[in-house]
C-alpha positions as CSV (number, residue, x, y, z in Angstrom):
1,M,51.4,20.0,229.3
2,E,53.7,21.5,231.9
3,T,55.0,25.1,231.4
4,C,58.6,26.0,232.2
5,R,59.3,28.4,235.0
6,P,62.1,31.0,235.5
7,R,64.9,30.2,237.9
8,D,64.0,30.6,241.5
9,S,66.4,29.4,244.2
10,S,63.8,28.9,246.9
11,S,61.6,26.9,244.5
12,T,64.5,24.8,243.5
13,A,65.7,24.0,247.0
14,S,62.2,23.2,248.2
15,G,61.4,21.0,245.2
16,K,64.8,19.1,245.6
17,E,64.2,18.4,249.3
18,V,60.7,16.9,248.8
19,Y,61.8,14.8,245.8
20,M,64.8,13.3,247.7
21,E,62.6,12.4,250.7
22,E,60.2,10.5,248.5
23,E,63.1,8.6,246.7
24,E,64.7,7.6,250.0
25,E,61.4,6.1,251.2
26,E,60.8,4.1,248.0
27,E,64.3,2.9,247.2
28,E,67.1,3.4,249.5
29,E,69.7,1.9,247.1
30,E,69.5,4.8,244.6
31,E,70.2,8.4,245.1
32,V,68.6,10.7,242.6
33,M,69.4,14.3,242.3
34,Y,66.6,16.6,241.3
35,E,67.1,19.9,239.6
36,E,64.4,21.7,237.8
37,E,65.3,22.7,234.3
38,L,65.8,26.3,233.4
39,C,63.9,27.8,230.5
40,D,65.0,30.5,228.2
41,E,62.7,33.2,227.0
42,E,61.7,31.3,223.8
43,E,60.6,28.2,225.7
44,V,58.5,30.4,228.0
45,A,56.9,32.1,225.0
46,S,56.1,28.8,223.4
47,A,54.5,27.5,226.6
48,V,52.5,30.6,227.2
49,Q,51.4,30.7,223.5
50,D,49.9,27.3,224.0
51,I,47.3,28.8,226.3
52,G,46.8,31.9,224.1
53,C,48.6,34.5,226.2
54,L,51.0,37.0,224.5
55,N,51.4,40.7,225.2
56,E,50.8,43.4,222.7
57,A,54.4,43.2,221.4
58,E,54.0,39.5,220.9
59,K,56.6,38.9,223.6
60,P,56.2,36.3,226.3
61,L,55.2,37.3,229.8
62,V,57.5,35.8,232.4
63,G,57.8,35.9,236.2
64,A,54.8,37.4,237.8
65,E,53.3,38.5,234.5
66,V,51.0,35.6,233.9
67,C,48.1,35.5,231.4
68,P,44.9,37.3,232.6
69,Y,42.9,34.2,231.8
70,L,44.8,32.5,234.7
71,R,44.0,35.2,237.3
72,D,41.1,35.0,239.7
73,S,38.6,37.8,240.4
74,D,41.2,39.5,242.7
75,G,43.8,39.6,240.1
76,K,45.9,36.8,241.6
77,P,47.1,33.9,239.5
78,T,44.9,30.8,239.7
79,A,46.2,27.3,240.3
80,D,44.7,25.9,237.1
81,S,43.5,27.3,233.8
82,K,40.1,26.6,232.4
83,N,41.6,24.2,229.9
84,G,43.3,22.2,232.6
85,L,46.9,23.5,232.0
86,K,49.1,24.5,235.0
87,S,49.8,28.2,235.5
88,D,52.8,29.8,236.9
89,G,52.0,29.7,240.6
90,G,55.6,29.8,241.8
91,A,57.8,27.2,243.5
92,A,56.1,27.5,246.8
93,A,52.8,26.2,245.3
94,A,54.6,23.3,243.7
95,A,56.2,22.3,247.0
96,A,53.0,22.6,248.9
97,A,51.2,20.5,246.5
98,A,53.8,17.8,246.6
99,A,53.9,17.8,250.4
100,A,50.1,17.6,250.6
101,G,49.5,14.5,248.6
102,G,52.2,14.0,246.0
103,V,50.0,15.3,243.3
104,G,52.3,17.5,241.3
105,P,54.1,17.3,238.0
106,K,54.9,13.7,238.6
107,T,51.3,12.5,238.6
108,T,49.8,14.8,236.0
109,M,49.8,12.2,233.2
110,F,48.2,9.7,235.5
111,T,45.5,12.2,236.4
112,W,44.6,12.6,232.7
113,F,44.6,8.9,232.2
114,V,42.1,8.5,235.1
115,V,39.9,11.2,233.6
116,L,39.9,9.6,230.1
117,A,39.3,6.2,231.6
118,L,36.3,7.5,233.5
119,L,34.9,9.0,230.3
120,G,35.4,5.7,228.5
121,V,33.7,3.7,231.2
122,W,30.6,5.9,231.1
123,S,30.5,6.0,227.3
124,S,30.5,2.2,227.3
125,V,27.1,2.2,228.8
126,A,26.0,2.0,225.1
127,V,26.7,-1.7,225.2
128,V,23.2,-2.1,226.7
129,Y,22.1,-1.9,223.1
130,F,23.7,-5.3,222.6
131,D,22.3,-6.7,225.8
132,V,25.7,-7.0,227.4
133,V,24.4,-5.6,230.7
134,D,21.0,-5.6,232.4
135,Y,19.0,-2.9,230.7
136,D,16.5,-2.4,233.6
137,S,19.3,-1.7,236.0
138,V,20.7,1.0,233.7
139,I,17.3,2.6,233.4
140,A,17.0,2.6,237.2
141,R,20.4,4.1,237.5
142,A,19.6,6.8,235.0
143,K,16.4,7.6,236.9
144,E,18.2,7.7,240.2
145,F,20.6,10.4,238.9
146,R,17.7,12.2,237.1
147,V,19.7,12.0,233.9
148,N,18.4,11.9,230.4
149,F,19.2,8.3,229.5
150,S,19.9,9.2,225.9
151,E,22.5,11.7,227.0
152,V,24.1,9.1,229.2
153,L,24.6,6.9,226.1
154,Q,26.3,9.8,224.4
155,G,28.8,10.1,227.3
156,K,27.4,13.4,228.7
157,L,27.6,12.9,232.4
158,M,25.1,15.5,233.5
159,A,25.1,14.2,237.1
160,Y,28.7,15.4,237.5
161,D,28.4,18.6,235.6
162,R,29.5,21.1,238.2
163,D,30.2,24.2,236.1
164,G,26.8,24.2,234.2
165,D,28.3,24.0,230.7
166,G,26.2,21.0,229.9
167,D,28.9,18.3,229.8
168,F,31.6,16.5,231.7
169,D,34.9,18.3,231.1
170,M,38.3,18.8,232.8
171,E,37.0,21.2,235.5
172,D,34.3,18.7,236.5
173,A,37.0,15.9,236.6
174,K,39.1,17.9,239.1
175,V,36.1,18.2,241.4
176,L,35.5,14.5,241.1
177,L,39.2,13.8,241.9
178,G,39.1,16.1,244.9
179,L,41.5,18.6,243.3
180,K,39.0,21.4,243.2
181,D,36.4,22.8,245.6
182,P,33.0,22.6,243.8
183,V,31.9,25.9,245.5
184,T,34.4,27.8,243.5
185,F,32.7,27.0,240.2
186,E,29.8,29.3,239.3
187,V,26.8,28.3,237.2
188,G,24.6,30.9,235.8
189,G,26.1,33.6,238.1
190,R,25.6,31.5,241.3
191,P,27.7,28.9,243.0
192,A,27.1,25.3,241.9
193,E,25.4,24.4,245.2
194,E,22.8,27.1,244.5
195,H,22.2,26.1,240.9
196,D,19.5,23.5,241.8
197,R,17.9,25.6,244.5
198,A,14.9,27.9,243.8
199,P,15.8,31.6,243.2
200,P,14.7,34.1,245.8
201,A,11.0,34.9,246.0
202,D,11.4,38.2,244.1
203,T,13.0,36.4,241.2
204,Q,10.7,33.5,240.9
205,D,8.4,32.9,238.0
206,P,8.5,36.3,236.2
207,D,5.3,35.2,234.3
208,R,3.4,34.1,237.4
209,D,1.2,37.2,237.5
210,R,1.2,37.9,233.8
211,P,-1.8,37.2,231.7
212,A,-1.6,33.9,229.9
213,D,-1.3,35.5,226.4
214,T,1.8,37.5,227.5
215,Q,3.7,34.7,229.1
216,D,6.9,33.2,227.7
217,P,5.6,31.0,224.8
218,G,8.5,28.6,225.3
219,Q,7.5,27.5,228.8
220,V,4.5,26.0,230.6
221,R,4.0,27.1,234.1
222,P,1.9,24.7,236.3
223,D,0.4,25.7,239.5
224,D,3.1,26.3,242.2
225,T,1.5,23.7,244.5
226,Q,1.2,21.0,241.9
227,D,3.6,18.4,240.6
228,P,4.6,20.0,237.3
229,D,4.3,16.6,235.5
230,R,1.2,15.4,237.2
231,D,-1.3,16.5,234.5
232,R,1.2,16.7,231.7
233,P,1.1,14.0,229.0
234,A,4.2,11.8,228.9
235,D,5.6,13.4,225.7
236,T,5.7,16.8,227.4
237,Q,7.3,15.8,230.7
238,D,10.8,16.7,231.7
239,P,13.1,14.2,230.0
240,A,15.3,14.1,233.0
241,V,12.5,12.9,235.2
242,R,10.5,10.5,233.1
243,P,12.0,7.1,232.2
244,Q,13.4,7.1,228.7
245,P,12.3,4.6,226.1
246,P,14.8,1.7,225.7
247,L,17.0,1.6,222.6
248,V,16.3,-2.1,222.0
249,E,14.0,-1.7,219.0
250,D,12.0,-4.9,219.5
251,F,11.3,-4.7,223.2
252,V,9.4,-2.0,225.1
253,P,8.8,-2.8,228.7
254,D,5.5,-1.7,230.2
255,D,5.4,1.7,231.7
256,P,5.5,1.5,235.6
257,R,3.8,4.9,235.8
258,E,0.6,3.5,234.3
259,D,-2.7,4.5,235.8
260,S,-6.3,3.8,234.9
261,G,-6.7,6.9,232.8
262,H,-7.8,7.0,229.2
263,P,-5.0,6.5,226.7
264,Y,-5.9,9.7,224.9
265,E,-4.7,12.3,227.3
266,D,-5.1,16.1,227.0
267,E,-2.0,17.9,226.0
268,V,-0.8,21.1,227.6
269,E,-1.2,24.2,225.5
270,T,2.3,25.4,224.5
271,I,4.0,26.9,221.5
272,D,7.0,25.1,220.0
273,T,10.2,26.7,218.7
274,T,8.7,27.0,215.2
275,G,5.9,29.1,216.5
276,E,3.2,26.4,215.9
277,S,0.7,26.2,218.7
278,R,0.1,22.9,220.4
279,S,-3.6,23.2,219.5
280,D,-2.6,23.2,215.8
281,Q,-0.4,20.1,216.5
282,K,-3.4,18.4,218.2
283,V,-5.4,18.8,215.0
284,K,-2.6,17.3,212.9
285,E,-2.0,14.5,215.4
286,K,-5.6,13.9,216.4
287,T,-5.4,10.2,215.8
288,K,-2.0,9.8,217.6
289,K,-2.3,7.5,220.5
290,S,-0.2,7.3,223.6
291,K,1.2,4.0,224.8
292,P,-1.5,1.6,226.1
293,K,-1.7,1.2,229.8
294,L,-1.7,-2.5,230.4
295,L,-0.6,-2.9,234.0
296,N,-2.9,-2.9,237.0
297,K,-1.6,-2.6,240.6
298,L,-0.9,-6.3,240.8
299,D,0.9,-6.3,237.5
300,K,3.2,-3.4,238.6
301,T,4.5,-5.5,241.5
302,I,5.6,-8.2,239.1
303,K,6.6,-5.9,236.3
304,V,10.3,-7.1,236.2
305,E,9.2,-10.7,235.7
306,I,6.6,-9.7,233.1
307,D,9.2,-7.7,231.2
308,A,11.7,-10.6,231.3
309,A,9.2,-13.0,229.8
310,E,8.1,-10.4,227.2
311,K,11.7,-9.8,226.2
312,L,12.1,-13.5,225.4
313,R,9.0,-13.3,223.3
314,K,10.1,-10.3,221.4
315,K,13.5,-11.9,220.7
316,G,11.7,-14.9,219.1
317,K,12.3,-17.3,222.0
318,V,8.6,-18.0,222.0
319,E,8.7,-21.4,223.7
320,E,10.7,-20.1,226.6
321,A,8.5,-17.0,226.8
322,L,5.4,-19.3,226.9
323,K,6.9,-21.3,229.8
324,S,7.7,-18.1,231.7
325,F,4.2,-16.6,231.2
326,E,2.6,-19.9,232.2
327,A,4.6,-19.9,235.4
328,L,3.5,-16.3,236.1
329,V,-0.2,-17.2,235.5
330,Q,0.1,-20.2,237.8
331,R,1.6,-17.9,240.6
332,F,-0.6,-14.9,239.9
333,P,-3.8,-16.2,238.3
334,Q,-5.5,-12.7,238.8
335,S,-2.8,-10.9,236.7
336,P,-4.4,-9.7,233.4
337,R,-1.0,-8.7,231.9
338,A,0.5,-12.1,232.6
339,R,-2.4,-13.9,231.1
340,Y,-2.3,-11.6,228.1
341,G,1.4,-12.4,227.7
342,K,0.6,-16.1,227.8
343,A,-2.0,-15.6,225.0
344,Q,0.5,-13.7,222.9
345,A,3.1,-16.4,223.4
346,E,0.6,-19.1,222.5
347,D,-0.2,-17.0,219.4
348,D,3.4,-16.8,218.4
349,V,4.1,-20.6,219.0
350,A,0.9,-21.4,216.9
351,E,2.3,-19.2,214.1
352,K,5.7,-20.9,214.3
353,Q,4.3,-24.4,214.4
354,R,1.3,-23.6,212.1
355,S,-1.0,-25.2,214.7
356,N,-4.7,-24.3,214.7
357,D,-5.1,-26.0,218.0
358,L,-2.5,-23.8,219.6
359,L,-4.1,-20.8,218.0
360,Q,-7.5,-21.8,219.5
361,R,-5.8,-21.9,222.9
362,A,-4.5,-18.4,222.3
363,I,-8.0,-17.2,221.4
364,N,-9.3,-18.7,224.7
365,S,-6.5,-17.1,226.7
366,Y,-7.2,-13.7,225.2
367,R,-10.8,-14.0,226.4
368,E,-9.7,-15.1,229.9
369,A,-7.4,-12.0,230.1
370,S,-10.1,-9.6,229.1
371,E,-12.6,-11.1,231.6
372,L,-10.5,-10.6,234.7
373,P,-12.2,-8.0,236.9
374,S,-9.0,-5.9,237.4
375,A,-8.0,-5.7,233.7
376,T,-7.3,-2.2,232.5
377,P,-9.5,-0.7,229.7
378,D,-6.5,-0.6,227.4
379,L,-5.7,-4.2,228.0
380,I,-9.3,-5.2,227.4
381,R,-9.2,-3.3,224.1
382,V,-5.9,-4.8,222.7
383,T,-6.8,-8.3,224.0
384,L,-10.3,-8.5,222.4
385,K,-9.1,-6.8,219.1
386,R,-6.4,-9.4,218.7
387,R,-8.9,-12.2,219.6
388,A,-11.2,-11.0,216.9
389,E,-8.4,-10.9,214.3
390,R,-7.3,-14.4,215.1
391,Q,-10.9,-15.7,215.0
392,Q,-11.2,-14.2,211.5
393,F,-7.9,-15.8,210.5
394,L,-9.4,-19.2,211.4
395,G,-12.6,-18.4,209.4
396,R,-14.7,-18.1,212.6
397,N,-16.3,-14.9,211.5
398,R,-19.4,-15.2,213.6
399,G,-17.3,-15.6,216.7
400,A,-15.2,-12.5,215.7
401,L,-18.5,-10.6,215.3
402,L,-19.5,-11.4,218.8
403,T,-16.1,-10.4,220.1
404,L,-16.3,-7.0,218.3
405,E,-19.8,-6.5,219.5
406,R,-18.6,-6.8,223.1
407,L,-15.8,-4.3,222.4
408,V,-18.2,-1.8,221.0
409,E,-20.4,-2.3,224.1
410,V,-17.4,-1.5,226.4
411,F,-16.1,1.4,224.2
412,P,-19.2,2.9,222.6
413,E,-17.5,6.1,221.6
414,D,-14.7,4.4,219.7
415,L,-15.5,4.8,216.0
416,G,-12.6,2.7,215.0
417,L,-14.1,-0.3,216.7
418,K,-17.5,0.3,215.1
419,N,-15.8,0.4,211.7
420,D,-14.2,-3.0,212.5
421,L,-17.6,-4.3,213.5
422,G,-19.0,-3.2,210.2
423,V,-16.3,-5.2,208.4
424,A,-17.2,-8.2,210.6
425,H,-20.8,-8.0,209.4
426,L,-19.6,-7.9,205.7
427,L,-17.5,-11.0,206.3
428,I,-20.5,-13.1,207.1
429,G,-22.5,-11.6,204.3
430,D,-24.7,-9.4,206.5
431,N,-24.7,-6.2,204.4
432,K,-27.7,-4.9,206.2
433,G,-26.0,-5.1,209.6
434,A,-22.9,-3.5,208.1
435,K,-24.9,-0.7,206.6
436,R,-26.6,0.0,209.9
437,V,-23.2,0.3,211.7
438,Y,-21.7,2.6,209.1
439,E,-24.8,4.8,209.1
440,E,-24.3,5.2,212.9
441,V,-20.6,6.1,212.4
442,L,-21.4,8.7,209.6
443,A,-24.1,10.3,211.7
444,V,-21.5,11.2,214.3
445,A,-18.5,11.7,211.9
446,P,-19.7,12.4,208.4
447,G,-16.1,12.7,207.2
448,D,-14.9,9.3,208.4
449,G,-13.2,8.0,205.3
450,F,-13.2,4.3,206.3
451,A,-16.9,4.4,206.9
452,M,-17.5,6.3,203.7
453,V,-15.8,3.8,201.4
454,H,-17.5,0.8,203.0
455,Y,-20.9,2.5,203.0
456,G,-20.4,3.3,199.3
457,F,-19.4,-0.3,198.6
458,I,-22.6,-1.5,200.2
459,L,-24.7,1.0,198.2
460,K,-23.1,-0.2,195.0
461,S,-23.8,-3.8,195.9
462,E,-27.4,-2.8,196.3
463,N,-27.2,-1.4,192.7
464,Q,-27.5,2.1,194.0
465,I,-24.8,3.1,191.6
466,A,-25.1,6.9,191.5
467,E,-25.6,7.1,195.3
468,S,-22.5,5.1,195.9
469,I,-20.1,7.4,194.0
470,P,-19.8,10.3,196.4
471,Y,-19.1,8.0,199.3
472,L,-16.5,5.9,197.5
473,K,-14.8,9.1,196.1
474,G,-14.9,11.0,199.4
475,G,-13.5,8.0,201.3
476,L,-10.6,7.6,198.9
477,E,-9.9,11.3,198.8
478,S,-9.7,11.3,202.6
479,G,-6.6,9.1,202.6
480,A,-7.8,7.6,205.9
481,P,-6.2,4.4,207.1
482,G,-7.9,1.4,205.5
483,T,-9.2,3.2,202.4
484,D,-6.2,2.6,200.1
485,D,-7.6,-0.7,198.9
486,G,-7.8,-1.8,195.3
487,R,-11.5,-2.9,195.7
488,F,-12.6,0.7,196.3
489,Y,-10.7,2.0,193.3
490,F,-12.2,-0.9,191.3
491,H,-15.8,-0.2,192.4
492,L,-15.6,3.5,192.1
493,G,-14.3,3.2,188.5
494,D,-17.0,0.7,187.7
495,A,-19.7,2.9,189.1
496,L,-18.5,5.9,187.1
497,Q,-18.4,3.8,183.9
498,R,-22.0,2.7,184.5
499,V,-23.2,6.3,184.7
500,G,-21.2,7.2,181.6
501,D,-18.5,9.2,183.5
502,D,-15.1,9.0,181.7
503,S,-13.3,10.0,184.9
504,A,-13.5,6.3,185.7
505,Y,-10.1,5.8,184.0
506,H,-8.6,8.5,186.1
507,W,-9.4,6.4,189.2
508,Y,-8.2,3.3,187.5
509,E,-4.9,5.0,186.7
510,L,-4.6,6.1,190.4
511,G,-5.2,2.5,191.4
512,H,-2.5,1.4,189.1
513,Q,-0.1,4.0,190.4
514,R,-0.9,2.9,194.0
515,G,0.1,-0.7,193.0
516,H,-3.4,-2.2,193.1
517,F,-3.7,-2.9,189.4
518,A,-1.2,-4.3,186.9
519,S,-2.4,-1.7,184.4
520,V,-5.4,0.5,183.6
521,W,-6.8,-2.3,181.6
522,Q,-5.8,-5.3,183.8
523,R,-7.5,-4.7,187.1
524,S,-7.8,-8.1,188.7
525,L,-7.1,-8.1,192.4
526,Y,-5.9,-11.7,193.1
527,N,-2.7,-12.0,191.1
528,V,0.6,-13.8,190.8
529,D,3.5,-11.6,189.8
530,G,5.5,-12.2,186.7
531,L,2.9,-13.9,184.5
532,Q,2.8,-13.0,180.9
533,A,0.0,-10.5,180.4
534,Q,-1.8,-9.9,177.1
535,P,-5.5,-9.6,176.3
536,W,-5.8,-12.1,173.4
537,W,-4.0,-15.5,173.1
538,T,-3.6,-18.1,170.3
539,P,-3.8,-21.9,171.1
540,Q,-0.1,-22.2,170.3
541,E,0.8,-19.4,172.9
542,T,-1.1,-21.2,175.6
543,G,0.4,-24.6,175.0
544,Y,-3.1,-26.1,175.3
545,T,-3.5,-27.0,171.6
546,D,-4.8,-30.6,172.4
547,L,-7.6,-29.2,174.4
548,V,-8.5,-26.7,171.7
549,K,-8.5,-29.3,169.0
550,A,-10.7,-31.7,171.1
551,L,-13.2,-28.9,171.7
552,E,-13.4,-27.9,168.1
553,R,-13.6,-31.5,166.9
554,G,-16.4,-32.4,169.3
555,W,-18.4,-29.1,169.3
556,K,-21.4,-30.6,167.5
557,A,-21.8,-33.4,170.1
558,I,-21.4,-30.9,172.9
559,R,-24.0,-28.6,171.3
560,E,-26.5,-31.5,170.9
561,E,-26.3,-32.4,174.6
562,V,-26.7,-28.8,175.9
563,L,-29.6,-28.1,173.5
564,A,-31.5,-31.0,174.9
565,V,-31.0,-29.6,178.4
566,L,-32.0,-26.1,177.2
567,D,-35.2,-27.4,175.5
568,L,-36.3,-29.3,178.6
569,K,-36.3,-26.1,180.6
570,T,-35.4,-28.0,183.7
571,G,-34.0,-24.9,185.4
572,L,-30.3,-25.9,185.1
573,F,-29.6,-22.6,183.5
574,M,-29.4,-20.0,186.3
575,P,-29.6,-16.3,185.9
576,E,-26.3,-14.4,186.1
577,E,-26.0,-13.1,189.7
578,E,-22.9,-10.9,189.6
579,N,-24.7,-7.8,188.7
580,L,-22.8,-7.5,185.4
581,R,-25.7,-6.8,183.1
582,E,-27.0,-3.4,182.2
583,R,-30.0,-5.1,180.6
584,G,-31.2,-8.3,179.0
585,E,-31.2,-12.0,180.1
586,W,-28.1,-14.1,180.7
587,G,-28.2,-17.7,182.0
588,Q,-25.4,-20.1,183.0
589,Y,-25.2,-23.8,183.5
590,T,-22.1,-24.7,185.6
591,L,-20.3,-28.0,185.3
592,W,-17.1,-27.4,187.3
593,Q,-16.5,-24.7,189.9
594,Q,-13.1,-24.1,191.7
595,G,-11.7,-27.3,190.4
596,R,-14.6,-29.5,191.4
597,K,-17.7,-30.9,189.7
598,A,-20.9,-29.0,190.4
599,G,-23.1,-31.7,192.0
600,D,-24.9,-33.9,189.4
601,A,-24.5,-31.4,186.6
602,C,-22.5,-33.8,184.4
603,R,-25.4,-36.4,184.4
604,S,-27.2,-34.3,181.8
605,V,-24.2,-33.8,179.5
606,P,-22.0,-37.0,180.0
607,K,-20.2,-36.7,176.6
608,T,-19.2,-33.1,177.3
609,C,-17.8,-34.0,180.7
610,S,-16.1,-37.1,179.5
611,L,-14.2,-35.1,176.9
612,L,-13.2,-32.4,179.5
613,E,-12.0,-34.9,182.1
614,R,-9.0,-35.7,179.9
615,F,-7.6,-32.1,180.4
616,P,-6.7,-31.4,184.1
617,E,-5.5,-27.9,183.1
618,A,-9.3,-27.1,182.9
619,T,-11.0,-29.4,185.4
620,N,-8.4,-28.8,188.1
621,C,-8.3,-25.0,187.6
622,K,-9.3,-23.9,191.2
623,R,-9.5,-20.3,190.0
624,G,-11.9,-20.9,187.2
625,Q,-15.2,-22.4,185.9
626,I,-16.5,-24.6,183.1
627,K,-20.1,-23.6,182.2
628,F,-22.5,-23.1,179.4
629,S,-23.6,-19.5,178.8
630,V,-26.8,-18.5,177.0
631,M,-27.5,-14.8,176.2
632,Q,-30.8,-13.5,174.9
633,P,-31.2,-10.7,172.4
634,G,-31.0,-7.2,173.8
635,T,-28.4,-8.0,176.5
636,H,-25.5,-5.8,177.3
637,V,-22.8,-6.7,179.8
638,W,-21.0,-3.8,181.5
639,P,-17.2,-3.5,181.1
640,H,-15.7,-5.6,183.8
641,T,-12.7,-7.7,184.7
642,G,-12.2,-11.1,186.2
643,P,-10.8,-11.6,189.7
644,T,-7.4,-13.1,188.9
645,N,-4.6,-13.2,186.4
646,C,-4.0,-16.9,187.1
647,R,-6.3,-18.2,184.4
648,L,-7.2,-17.8,180.7
649,R,-10.7,-18.1,179.3
650,M,-11.8,-20.1,176.3
651,H,-15.1,-19.6,174.5
652,L,-16.3,-22.3,172.2
653,G,-19.1,-21.1,169.8
654,L,-22.1,-23.5,169.8
655,V,-25.0,-21.3,168.6
656,V,-23.9,-18.0,167.2
657,P,-26.2,-15.7,165.1
658,E,-24.6,-14.3,162.0
659,E,-24.7,-10.7,163.2
660,G,-25.0,-8.7,166.3
661,C,-22.9,-10.7,168.8
662,R,-19.5,-9.3,169.7
663,I,-17.0,-9.1,172.6
664,R,-14.4,-6.4,173.3
665,C,-11.2,-7.1,175.3
666,T,-9.2,-3.9,176.0
667,N,-9.5,-2.0,172.7
668,Q,-9.9,-5.0,170.4
669,T,-13.4,-6.3,169.4
670,R,-14.0,-9.8,168.0
671,A,-17.0,-12.1,167.2
672,W,-17.7,-15.8,167.9
673,E,-17.9,-18.5,165.3
674,E,-19.6,-21.8,165.7
675,G,-17.1,-24.6,166.2
676,K,-14.2,-22.2,166.9
677,V,-12.4,-21.3,170.1
678,L,-11.6,-17.7,171.2
679,I,-9.0,-17.3,174.0
680,F,-8.6,-14.2,176.1
681,D,-7.3,-13.2,179.5
682,D,-10.4,-12.0,181.4
683,S,-8.4,-10.1,184.0
684,F,-8.3,-7.4,181.3
685,E,-11.4,-5.3,180.8
686,H,-14.0,-6.8,178.5
687,E,-17.5,-6.1,177.4
688,V,-20.3,-8.0,175.6
689,W,-23.2,-7.0,173.3
690,Q,-25.9,-9.4,172.1
691,E,-27.9,-7.4,169.6
692,A,-28.9,-10.3,167.3
693,A,-32.4,-11.6,166.7
694,S,-31.9,-14.9,168.5
695,Y,-30.0,-16.3,171.5
696,R,-26.3,-16.9,171.6
697,L,-24.9,-20.1,173.2
698,I,-21.3,-20.9,174.1
699,L,-19.2,-23.2,176.3
700,I,-16.8,-21.3,178.7
701,V,-13.7,-23.3,179.8
702,D,-11.2,-21.7,182.2
703,V,-7.6,-23.0,182.2
704,W,-4.6,-22.3,184.4
705,H,-2.3,-19.7,183.1
706,P,0.4,-21.6,181.3
707,A,3.3,-19.9,183.2
708,L,2.1,-21.2,186.6
709,S,4.2,-24.1,188.0
710,A,2.7,-27.4,189.2
711,H,3.4,-26.3,192.8
712,Q,1.5,-23.0,192.3
713,R,-1.4,-24.7,190.7
714,Q,-1.6,-27.0,193.7
715,T,-1.2,-24.4,196.5
716,L,-3.1,-21.4,195.2
717,S,-6.3,-20.8,197.0
718,P,-9.6,-21.3,195.1
719,I,-11.6,-18.4,193.6
C-alpha cells in the first residue's frame, strides 16, 4: 500500500513536472494535471498503524518522525520497510525515483504482480509429478543451483535467498528486480556475499582441536583436506549437494554417482536430535540396504537412454520398453545394465502374455547380463536372484539350484543367499543338502531366524521331534523375514503335541491370529475362502446322497473284492508314509490320486471302480484320494489335519471290530459301522485309535466341497 505524505510544495512541484513530461511523450492529445493528495492527521495515523508505528500517546508520527523500523543504522529513514511498504522518504526521493526509471507509485502494483507471478512459476515445478515436464532436466537444474529439490517443489527458492531467512520473500524479490543492492542485506551478521565464504581462520571449526567426545554432537567434521561427502553414505550427505530422489513413485532412475563399492557402506558416527547415537541406529537398521549400484562406466555414459527405457517399463508400456532395451543392447552389447533391462522387459511381457517361451528368453537374458565381465557386483546379485526365482516359477528347480550355487560362490559371506540355497535344496527333495547349508549358516549366525525354522523343519521331517522344537520356536520368536509362515506354526504345534506339551494350542492360536489358520481346529494351509466349515457332515448337507446310497448299498461287494486282494498279500497295500503314526501298522491301497486312476489298481477291484466312476465329484477330485485303509490293532494316529478345505472325506466301514476303534474330529468322537458312511472335513484336527483285537478295514472316498463352483473344481491345482 502507499502511505500519504504531508503537504510539501517542492515535492508537489517536482512530482507534477515529471508526470506531465511522461504524459506529453505518450499521448500529446491529452493534458493531465497531477496534484498529490493531501492527507489529514487521521489518514497518516491509519497508514502508519498499518506498519505498526505509533508513539506512546497512540498519536501518528508525521513529517520527519517516521517509524524507527524504517530507519537505517545511522538513524536515517530507509527507502523501504522490511515488509515491502514505502516509507516517508520525502518528495525528493519520489522525484528521483521517477526520473531514474519510472519506478514509483505508478508501477508499484505491477511490481507486486511480477513478484507473485515469479513465485507461481517456480511453484509450478510440482507439475513434474504428473510428467508434464522432463523430470531429468528439473533434477539437473536443481543440482546446478545446489538446491534441495524437495524445497524447490514447495516454492522455496533457496538460490535467490539473499537475506538468509530461508525463503524467497519481498526483500529477495527487490534484489532480483534490481531495486535493491544485495550488499545491503546481512545474513548472520555478515553481508550476503560473505555468507557463503569460509569464516576467518580464527573462527573456523571451533571443534577442530577438541577431543571427539567433546565435539558438537549435532555435527560431523571431516578432515579439512577431504571432500566432506566422499566417505559419507548417501543418506548422510548434504541434501543440497546430492541428487534428490524423484517423486514419481514407480520410477527411480539409476544413481549416476555409483561406484564399484559394496552396497553396505559404513555410516558416520553421529548423534541425532533425539540423542540416539548412530551406532544404536546401525544395530536397529543392520539389515537396511542402500540402493544397488547397477551402472558401470559404460552404463553411466548412456544413463539417460537407460532411464528413458526403464521409465516406459515402470509405466507398464512393456512392449515399448522391450524395443528400447533391445535397441540399446544392439548398440551397446557390452552394457550389463541395458541387457538386464532387456531381461526385465522380457519378464514383464511374458507375465502380460502368460508366455513360458518369453519367460525362458528372460531367464537366458538374465544369465547373459550376469556373465558380462564389466557387470557390477550388485547387478550380478539382483540378476541371478531374479533368474533363480523365475526358474523356480517354471518348475525348473534344479536349474535354480545351480544359479543359487553360483551366487553363493560369488558372495560367500551373504547368509541370505545361503538361506535361499537351502530352500532350493528342499524344493528338489534334497533335505540332506538343505540341512548342510543351514548348519553352515547357524555356525556363523546362531540366531538367524530363517535358518532356524528351516533347520527345525528338517529335523522334524527326520522324526527328531524334540530336537526340532527349539529351532522352530526360536525362529518364529525371532520375527525374521521369511519365518512368518503357516507351515512353521503347523509343525511347531504338531511337534509340541507329540511330546505332550499343551502349549501347542498357544502356537496354533498365534497362527490363527496371524491369518495362517481358519481357526485353532481348522489348520489346513491350501484353502479357498468362504467355504462352509464344520467338522462333521450329513449326506443331506453335502448334496451327495446318491453317492452315499450307492456305497452303502454295494458295501458287501466292495468288501469281497478288497478282502481277496488283502488275502493274496500281493503288496498292493503300502505302509502309510506321512509320519502320522505314533505306533502300530497302517496300510493303504490307492485307487485314485489327484483326480486320476492310480495305474492298474482298478484291475484287482473292478466292481468297486465301476461303481465309483459314476460319481465325478469323487473321481475328479484333484485335491483328494480314493483308497482302502487297513489298520492293525495297537495303532495310534497322531492328531493331524489335512492340507486343504476344498474336500470332504467319506469313510465306508467294511470290517469294523465291535469295540476299540474310534475317530475324533475336533472335540467329537465317533465310531465306524459296517456298511455305513461317516462324513467329516479332514481340514479340522482329527485323531484315530485302533485298540481292538483285530484289524479295521474301510474305504476312504474324498469328494469336492459342495460349495465349490464347476470353474473352481476345474482350475484348482492338484494336491
